N, C-alpha and C positions, 0 to 999 in steps of 0.2 A: 504494500500500500504506500504510494508516494503522492507527492503533491500533484503529479501529472495525471493521476487516475482518480481524482476525487469525484464523487458523485455529481452529476449535473442536473438531476431531477429535483423538483421541489418536494419538500416534506413538511410535515406539521411540527412546528416548534413546540407546541403545547404537548403533543403526543410524546415527543422525545423527552421533554422535561418531566413528564409524569413518571418516567422510569426511575426518577430519583426518590420517589415516595418511600420505598423501603428503608432508605438511609435517613430520610427526614422524619419519618414517623416517630422514632424514639424521642425526638426533641420537639415534636409538634406543639406541645403545650407552651413551651418557652417561646417558640417562634410566634405563636398566636398572641401571646401576651405582648411581645415586642411590637407586633403589627397593630394591636389595639392601642398601645401607648403612642405609636407614631401617628395613627389616625387622630387620636385625641389631641396631640400636639399640633397637628396640621389644622384641625378644626378650630383650635384656640386662636390661630392666626387669623381666621376669618371673623373672629369677634372684634378684632382691633378696628376694622372699618366702622362697626356699629358704635363703638366708643367714640370714634371720631365724629360720627353723625351727632351723637348726643352733645359732644363738646361744642360743635359748630352751631347747632340749632338751639343749644341751651346757654351755657356760660358765656360763650363768645357773643351770641346775639344779645344776651342780657348784660354784657359787660361785667361779668362776675369773675374776678381773678381767682378767688378761692375755688370756684368750680373748675376753672381751667387747671389749677394745680392738682385738684382731686382727680380729674381726668388723666393728667399726666402720670399720676401715681398708679392708676388702674392700668395704663398702657405699660408702665415699667413692670408691674407684677405679672401681666400677661406674657411679656417678653421673657422674663426670667423663668416662668413656669414652662413655657414652650421649650426653652433651651434645656432645662432640667429633664424634661420628658424625652427629648431626643438623645440626651446623654444616657438616660436609663435604657432606652431602646438599644443603643450600641452595646451597653454592658450585658444586656439580656442575650444578645445573639453571638457575642464573641466566643465564649467557651463552647457552647454546643456545636457551632459550625466548624470550629477547629477539630472537634471530635468527629463530625461527619466526614471531613476531608481525610482525617487519619484512618477512619474505618474504610473508606473507599480505596485509599492507597494500600492499606493492608490486604483487603480482598483482592485487589489487582495483583499484588505481588504473590499472594498464595496461589491465585489462579494461574499465573504465569509458570509457577513451579510444576503445576499439574498438567499443563498443556503438552501435547506430544512434541517430539523433536521435529517432526515435519512442519509444525506450525512455526517454530523458531527458524527453521530453514527458509521459510518464505518471507518472514517479516523482518525488515531492517530494525536493528536495535534502537536507532534514534527515534523511530516512530513509536516504539513502546515506551521509551524514556519520556518523550514529550507528553504522552497520555498520562503518565504517572506523576508529572510535575506541572507543566504549563496548563494542561486541560483541567486538572483538579483545582489549581489555583483560580482559574476562571469560574469554576462552579462554586467555589466558596465565596468569591466576590459577588456572584449573582445571588446566592442565597442570603448574603448579608445585606445587600443594598437594593439592587433592582427588583428582586422578587417582592420585597416589602413595599417598595415605593410604587410599583405598578398598582398595588391595591390602595396604598395611601393616596396617591395622586388621583386615582380614579374616584375615590370617595370624596376627596377634597373638591374636585371639579364638579361633581354632582351636587354636593351641598352648596358650593359657591354659586352655581347657577340657580338653585332654588332661592337663595338669598337675593340674587340679582333680580329674578322675576318678581319676587315679593316687593322689592323696593320700587321697581318701575318696569312693568312687563314689556313696554314698547322698546326700551333700551336693551332689555335682556334678549329680546328676539333679534336685535341687531347683532349682538355678540354671538348668538347661535348660528348665524349665517355661514361661517366657515366650517362648520362641523362636518358636513357631508364631503366637501372637497378634501378635508384633512384625512378622513377615514379612507378614502380612495387612494390618496397619495401614500399613506402609511402602508397600505396593503401592497402597493407596487414596490415600495422601499423594502419591505420584508422579503419579497420574492427575490429581488436582486441581491440584497445584502447576504442572505443565507448562503448563496452559492460562493460568493467571494470569501465569506468567513471560513467556509470549509476548505477552500483552496489555500487560504493563508495558514491555517493550522496544520494542514498536511505539509506545506512547504517548511514550516518550522521543524517538523519531524525530519524532513530530508536534510535540513541544515544541521540538526543535531547529530544525524548519522555521520555526516562528513566530518564534523568536529571530533566525534568519538573515534572514528577510524584513523584520523590523522594523529590523534594523541597515542593510540595504541600502536600505530605503525610508524612512529616517529623515526625509529632506527632505519627502516627501509627508505623512508622519504629522504633522510639525510644521506644515507649510504649511496643512493642513486642520484642525489642532487635534484630531487623532484619537488623541492619546496615551491618553486615558481608555478609549476603546473597545478599543484594542489591549491596554492593561493588563488590561482585563476579560477579553478573549479568552485572554490568557496565564494569568490567574488561574484561569479555568475549566479549562483544560487541566492546570494544576498541581494543582488540586484533584482532577481525575479521576485523575491519576497518583498522587497521595497516597492516594486511596482504594484503588487497585490495590495499592500498596505495603503498605498496612495489611492488606489481605486476605492478602498473602504473609506478613506478620508474624504474623497470627493462625494461619495454617496451620503456620508454623514453631513457634509457641508451643505449639500443640496437639500436634504430633508430638514435640517436645522433652519436653513434660510426660509424655506416655505412655511414651516411651523411657526417661525417668529413673525414673518411678514403678514400673513393672513390675519392672525388675532390682533396685531398692531393696527392694521387697517380698520378692523371692526371696532377697536377701542377708540380710534380717532373719529370714526363716524358717530359713535355713541356720544363722545365728548361734544361734538358740534350740535347734535340733536338735543342733548341734555342742556347745553348752554342756552339754546333757543327756548326750551321749555322753562328754564329758570327765569329768563327775561320776560316770558309771557305770564309768569306767575303760576304756571302749572306744576312746578317742582321746586322744592326748597333747596337752598344752597347746601344744607347739611346732607340731604338725601343724595345730591349729585356727588358730593365729596365721598360719601360712604360707598356709592355705586362705583365710582372710579377707583377707590382704594381696594374694593373687593375684586374688581376686574384686574387691577395690577397684582394683587395677591395671588391670582390664578395664573399669572404669566409663567412662573417657574413650573408648576405642575403641567401646563400645556407644552411649554418649550422643551421640557425634559422627555417628552414622549419619544422623540427620535433617538436620544441617547439610550433610554431604557429599552427600546426595541432592538437597538444595535447590540447592547450587552446581552439581551435575552437570546438573540440569534447566535452570538458567540457561545453562550452557555449551552444552547440546544445542540450546536455543532460539537462542543466538547463532550456532551453527554452521549451523542451518537458514537464518537470516536472511542469513548471509554467502553461502551457496551459492545462495540465491534469486537473488542478483545474478550470481554466477559462472556459474550455469547458463543465464543469458540468452544468447541466440544473438548472436554478434558479427556485424558487417557481413560479408556474404558477398561474395566476389570475383566471383561470377557463374559462368556456365558455363565449363567448361574450353575455352580458345580453341584454334582450329586454324589452322595456317599457311594464309595466303591464296595462291591461285594467281596473283593479280595484285597485286604489291607496290604499296603506296601511294606516290605521288611525294613524300610528306612525309617528314620525319625521325623520325616516330613509329616507332621500331624496338624490338623486332621487330614485324613486321606480321602481323595476324591477320584472318581472315574473321569475320563476325558469327556468334554461336553458333547452332547448328542449331535451337534452340527458338524463335528469333525470325527467321525468314527475311525478307529484305528485300522490301518490297512494290514498291520502285523501286530502280534502281541506286544504289549508295553515292555520296554527294556530299561534296565538301570543305566546310570550314567547320563550322558547327554545324547539324545536321539533325535535326529532330523528325519521326519517321515514325510516324504513327498512335498517338501517345502518350496513354495513359489512366492516370490516377492516382486512387487512393482510399486514404485513410489506413488503416493496418493495423487500427486498432481500430473502424473504421466498420462498421455493420451491412451484411450482404450485400445487402440490398435498397435501401441508400442510394445516391443518385445519385453518380457520381464527381465529384471536384473538378475534374478536367480530363478532357475527353471528346474523343478522336480529334484530337489536336493535330498538324497538319502545318505545319511552318514551316522555312524554310531561311535561315540567316544565312550569306551568302557569305563566302569568305575575305577578310579585310581590311575587311569591312563592319561598320558599327555599326548595330544594329537596336534601335530604341526599342520598348518593350513598354508599351502604354497600355491602361487599362481602369478601370472603376469599382471602388470599394472592395469587396473580397470576390470579385473576378472570377477570382482564381487566379494573379495575376502573380508574387507572391513564391514560391508553391508551385512554379511552373514553373521559376523560376531555381534552386531548391534541387535540382532533378533533375539538372542538368548536372554538378555535382561529386559526385553520388550521396549527398547528405545524406539524401535519401529515394530509395527505389527505385520505378521505374515499375511500374505494375500491368499495363500492356499496351503494345504497341508497342516502340519503341526510340529511342535517341538516339545519333547518331554524331558523332565529331570527325574531320574530314578523312577521312571514309569508314570510320572504324573504330568499331565498337560500343563504347560506354563500359564495358559489362560485361566486355569482353575486355581492358581496360586495367587493370593492377594499380592498386589504389586509391591507393597512395602516388604513383605516377607520374601518375595522373589529376589529382590535386590539386596537382601541380607544374605541369601544363599549364594548369589552370583556376584563376584567382585570383578571389576574391569579396570584395565589400564589402557589408555588410548595412545595412539602413535603421536598425536600432538598433545603433550601434557598441559593441563590447565591448572594453575595455582591461583589462589585467592589472596586478597589483601589482608592477610592474617599471619600469624606466626608459623614457623616451620612445623611445630608440634600440632597446631590446630589443623593445618592442611593435611598432615599425614593421618591424624586421628579421625578425619572425616570418614575414613573407611572402616572404623572400628565400631564395636558395640558400645553401649552405654557404660558397661562395667570395665572396659579396657582402659589402661592407664599407662604410666611411665614405663613399666616393664615391657608391655607389648610394643610401645613406641620404639624403645631401644632395639628390640628384636627385629622389628621391621626395617629400621635404618641399617642394621647390620646386614640383613638379607640383601638389601638394595645397594650395599656398599656405599652408603651415604654418610660416612663418618665425617665428611667435610663440614657438616652442620655444627659439630662441636668446636670448630675453629671460627665460627661466626661470632660477631660481637657479643650477643646474648645467648649463644647456643641455640637450643630448640625454641627459645622464646623470641628469636630474631624475626622481625617482620620482613617478609620476602618482597613486599611491594606489589603493585597492580600487575596481574598476569604472571607474577614471578619473574619479571624481566630483569631484576637485579641479579639473577642467577644465570649460569650458562645453560645451554640446551641440554647437555648431559646431566647437569645437576637437577634440573627440573624433571627430567625423565626418571632419574633415580628416586626422587621424592614421590613421583606418581606411582612408581612400582611399589615403593614402601606403603603407600596408601592402599594399594590393591591387596597386599598380603597381610596387613596389620590385623585384620579381623579374623584370620585363619578361616577363609571361606571354604565351603564345600566344593564350589565350582569356581574356576578361575578362567577368565577370558582376557588374553593379552594380545594387543595389536602391535606387533613389532616393537616390543618393549625395550630393545637394546640398540636401536638404530643410531642413537646420538652418542654412544659410548666409544671411547678408544679401545683398542684391542686388549690392553692390559686390564682395564677396569671391566670390560665385557667378560673376560675370563673369570675374574673374581666374582662378578654378579652371577654368572652361570653356575659356578660351583655352589654358591649359597642358595640359588634358586632351585637347584635340584632337590635340596632337602625339603623345600616347601612343596614342590610338585609331587614328591613322593606321597604326600598326605592329602592330595586333592585331585579332582578331575579337571583337566585343563585343556583349553583350546587356544593354541598360540599361533598367531599369524607370523610367518617367517619369510624373510627375503634372502637370508644368508645361510650357508651351510653351518656356521657356528651356532645359529639359533635352532636349526633343525636338530643339532646335536642333543638338544634337551628332550626331544620327543621320542616316544615309543614307536609311534607310527606317523605316517605322513599322508595327507589327503591333497591331491592335486585338483585345483579348481580352474576350469577353463571355460570361458564364455558363459559363466553363470551356471555351470554344471560340474559335478564331481566326475573327473575323467579317470582317476585312478586312486587306489588306496593301498598302502603297503609300507614296508620299512624303507628307509632311505636307500639301502643297497638294492632292494627289489625294484624300486622305481627307477633307479639309475639304469638298470638293465632292461626294464620293460617299457619305459616311457621316454621317447626321444624329447618330448617337450620338457619333461622334468629334468632330464640330463642337460638340456640346453639352458634352462633357468639356473641350475646349480653351477654350471661351468662359467656362466657370465659373472658370478660373484666370488668364485674361488675355485680351488682344486676339488673337483667332485669326488675324487678318491680319497681325500683327506679326512672325510667324516664318515662314520658308519652309525651303527645303532647307538642309542642313548648311552653316553658315558664311555664309549669305546673309540679308539682311534686306529686307523689302518696302519 
């Protein structure tokens, strides 16, 4: 979703804003009190012209200085009361609306964590960031001011016109003249402004994406001397956003000018007509003063209509953008599991049979079992060939299976299916005889630990990053063991040891250091199933040998699927599966595949001496 593909059709701002009701409902009483206080304060302002009428027709006409001072005191008290009421309104809404914003931001963050990886693959991070920051700020501002004053100003205008008609109905009708043209112009303004508001907020998301990518990729930008091209791209997006904002400003200037000019013309006409009536004795001077004072008191409520409509459209657009993410479907737990008639011998409790929608083609097996697995990315065309086609593979309990294949053959995609980062399109995957769709996702990811080829670290300490892969009860001892396994002793030489902050994305560390910490994170929880995507690719040959020696001890107690590109990594495996064009082409030991598969022999010869490695732990 970018600024270039923003919706162009009209939509109902009211319908969009009504979706905020579940968040507003808990604080509705306080907001209602604030609105009542604001209406009361605004209506007090309409009493001031009536006091002026009394002063002009009474003490002033009677030349009574005491009465004038008394009237001035009344006006002062009314002004102070009005100010106090507006201050009270502000206090009433500040805390609950900050809570509404925090609740919406918390829900958005939790929802993002539950959305499938495919969603995050499609959405630029800047668009998501802008929805969690700028859009929610707009919504809080709308709830704090425009929402209340749409009601307050509406009531004020209604009460004001009732007072005007009671004072002098003929002059009141003159002021009512611009109402119909104003309603038509406001409707036209809403239609145009809503489209521009959506485009503007999407472009803010695009700009946020560019800034974030530039900060995270600053080493690449500097390394290739691309700062000018990046600055040019940023400037182009900034100029595009500037043009959109100027369009919004022109629309606001147009509606503000019209809303200001038409009532002013009506007030001028009423002034002329009222002066004539006073001269003819049909109207008292005090009544004319009160009438004009009331009309002037209604200027701000009328003139603010354009501003309030604009802010309401911005808020409606922000609401749409927020719920575009919230409406995205979370990761499904799969079909409702049914109790199995034959309990599994493993400790995966409770035990369930495979879901009825995916009947087993062969009896369930222990270990990791791929049964006719087919995968196609969710956004792929229906006629596009699947990335993985009918994968049948069995990783036996306690076995380490190496997954080998050319670049683009589907190795990484296959490994993401085991922890359900992506959902299989067809077939099924079982762990110790149990379909992964029948295992609660949280439990599944406790059983399956992963280390990705591109290690990601968070802005936290070394220890916190590693212990993300541990259970709640694991502590310092497991941390030390995992660091030893990953040969990550370098952390003890850092300024604060395992308490050292690694910085955003772990960029303060080398690629090999990040990869070793990611490997430590994968093994710290002693997982039953381990999925490693080329975990040693960034290590030098000496460190790689040390990590392999330590990793063998871990692999001896787990069932593992390891993506391998080099013979040294294949050395860790009991058997090897060759993946070719999304299919399992061959399965066997390293030596068997060297003799039986030309493709495998070619892949191994391209990275080292194919005869230098044999079965796990042995050298030729």
